[in-house]
C-alpha positions as CSV (number, residue, x, y, z in Angstrom):
1,M,11.1,16.9,38.9
2,I,13.9,19.0,37.5
3,I,13.4,22.6,36.5
4,V,14.6,23.8,33.1
5,T,14.0,26.9,31.1
6,R,12.3,26.7,27.7
7,L,14.4,28.4,25.0
8,G,12.8,31.4,23.4
9,N,10.2,32.5,25.9
10,G,12.2,31.9,29.1
11,V,9.4,30.0,30.9
12,A,10.5,27.6,33.6
13,I,9.1,24.1,33.2
14,A,9.3,21.0,35.4
15,V,10.3,17.8,33.7
16,N,10.1,14.3,35.2
17,P,13.6,12.8,34.6
18,D,12.1,9.3,34.4
19,L,10.4,10.4,31.2
20,I,13.5,11.6,29.4
21,E,14.6,9.3,26.6
22,R,17.6,11.3,25.6
23,A,19.1,14.8,25.7
24,E,21.4,16.2,23.0
25,A,23.3,19.4,22.2
26,T,22.5,20.3,18.6
27,P,23.8,23.2,19.4
28,D,20.8,24.0,21.5
29,T,19.9,21.4,24.2
30,V,17.0,19.3,23.0
31,I,15.4,16.9,25.5
32,T,13.4,14.1,23.9
33,L,10.7,12.5,26.1
34,V,9.7,8.8,25.9
35,D,6.4,9.9,24.2
36,G,8.4,11.7,21.4
37,H,7.8,15.2,22.6
38,K,10.9,17.5,22.3
39,L,11.8,20.3,24.6
40,V,14.4,22.9,23.6
41,V,15.9,24.4,26.7
42,E,18.4,27.1,27.6
43,E,20.5,25.0,30.0
44,P,23.6,23.3,28.5
45,L,23.6,19.5,28.2
46,A,26.1,19.1,31.0
47,Q,23.8,21.1,33.4
48,V,20.8,19.0,32.4
49,V,22.8,15.8,33.1
50,D,23.8,17.2,36.5
51,L,20.2,18.1,37.4
52,V,19.1,14.6,36.6
53,R,22.0,13.0,38.6
54,S,21.2,15.3,41.6
55,W,17.5,14.4,41.4
56,R,18.2,10.7,41.3
57,A,20.6,10.9,44.2
58,S,18.1,12.9,46.2
59,V,15.3,10.3,45.5
60,A,17.7,7.4,46.5
61,A,18.7,9.3,49.7
62,A,15.1,10.0,50.7
63,A,14.1,6.4,50.1
64,L,17.0,5.2,52.2
65,T,16.1,7.6,55.0
66,L,12.5,6.6,54.9
67,T,13.4,2.9,54.9
68,R,15.6,3.4,58.0
69,Y,13.6,5.9,60.0
70,G,10.1,6.0,58.7
71,D,8.4,9.4,59.0
72,D,10.5,10.6,62.0
73,A,12.2,13.5,60.3
74,A,14.1,14.7,63.4
75,T,15.6,11.3,64.0
76,A,16.5,10.9,60.3
77,D,18.2,14.4,60.2
78,A,20.2,13.7,63.3
79,A,21.2,10.2,62.1
80,S,22.1,11.6,58.7
81,T,24.4,14.2,60.2
82,A,26.1,11.7,62.4
83,E,26.7,9.3,59.5
84,R,28.2,11.8,57.1
85,S,31.6,11.5,58.6
86,A,31.6,7.7,58.3
87,H,31.1,7.4,54.5
88,E,33.6,5.4,52.5
89,S,33.1,6.7,49.0
90,T,32.0,9.7,47.0
91,F,28.9,7.7,45.9
92,G,28.2,6.8,49.5
93,R,28.4,10.4,50.5
94,V,26.0,11.5,47.8
95,L,23.5,8.8,48.9
96,R,24.3,9.3,52.6
97,L,25.2,5.6,53.0
98,P,26.8,4.5,56.3
99,S,30.3,3.0,56.1
100,R,30.6,-0.8,56.2
101,E,31.8,-2.1,59.6
102,V,33.8,-5.3,59.6
């Protein structure tokens, strides 16, 4: 979930990014969900996009860590720290992917 602020009353709301159909700046940022509901939020469009990107990257990284190490969080954290210096690309660093060894 991403946390955004409803325009007008300042209430923080959690939105599932998988349910976002589109977001547009008109000039306020309007998030349209797949069911047609519209949310007008305080955050600028670029920030909403960054929140969704960060959320998706964190989900992918968590899935990769769980796939590799199961529920052993200590091993996963130690391995993740050791692998950070071995990443080949920016995308790989975001997802904490190991470098390819030839």
